[in-house]
N, C-alpha and C positions, 0 to 999 in steps of 0.2 A: 503493498500499499505506499504510496506517497502524499508526499505533505502538501497541500493547498501552497502555492506560492502567496505572497501577500499582493495585494490589489497598488500598484503603483501612481493609481489616479487618483483615489482619494485624498479627501480633502479639498479645500479652498483653493484656487486658481485665481493671482490676481491678476485680469486682462492688461496688455503692455502695450499693445499695435494692435489695430486692424488696419487693411489695405483701404476700405470703403471710408470709414469714418474716422476722424482725429481723433485723437485723446482726450480732447475738451469735452465733444460728444457723447466717448465710451465713458467717462464721468461727471455726466451731465446731472443726473438724478442723484447715482453715491457713487462710490470707486466700482468699475467692470469690475464683472467677476463670472466664473464658473465652477460650480463646487458639485461635488463628486459624493455621493454615499452608498452606506453597506450594503445597501438594500435596491442596488440596480437605479436607482431617482437620484435626481440630482435639482439643480434648478441653475441657471447664469442671469445677470442682469446689466446689459447696459444701454447710456442714453435714457430712449423712453422705451426699448424693449426688453421685458421678462419672459424666461420662460424655464418650463419645470419641465424634466427629464425624464428620460425611459430609457436607459442606458444597458447595453451589451459589449464583452470584451471579446473582439476578437482579430486572429491573424492575420494579417495582409502582407504577403510580401514575408521581410525578413523581423520585421515587427510587430506587433500588437497594438491595438489603435482602440479607444472604446469608441462605440459607434450610437446615437441617440437619436430618439425622435422628441417633439418637443411640442407643447401646446401652450399660450401663455397668451399675451399681450402686445401687440404693433402698434405703439403710438398709445393713441385711448381703444385702438380696432382686435376684437379677436385677431391673435396670431398664431402658425404653427409653423413647426418643417421640420429638417434633420439635424444632422452634423456629426462630424467624427474628431476624433484630436489623437494624436499620438507626443510619446516623450520622446525630444532628442536635443542629448548635454544638458538634462535636465530641466527643459523647462519644455511646455507646452506645445503643439503646434497644432492646429484642426483650421477643418472650416465648417461657418455655420449657413446655413441657406433657411430661407424667410418664403416657403409656398408662395407659389405667385408674384415674387417681388424679390428685394436685393437678397444678394449673397456673397461672403466675406470670407478670407482666410482671418486667422487671428495667432497673435501668441500670446502664452500666459505664463507666468512665475510662481511657483507653490507661496503662500504664503500661512 
């Protein structure tokens, strides 16, 4: 029997860069973040976008990445979409998609 590896994605990550939105917008309402919890759930917030995550870790090429769908708000309207993230060099890199709207890559640091 093999021991289960700890989940390296768990915890809160501060969003430090996005290609579509500048840092002022990312931190508009509160500091932008993405958080992964033990129960395959999580949440994110940047600017006026907020989402609650349903996550799964998947092998992708030579790395593991966390893939997620989300449901929440985009400005004051309902919003949903999908995304993924991978850890490279101790930082989180990923891509977030807003259904029928914008999408952006992001970089985050563990906090």
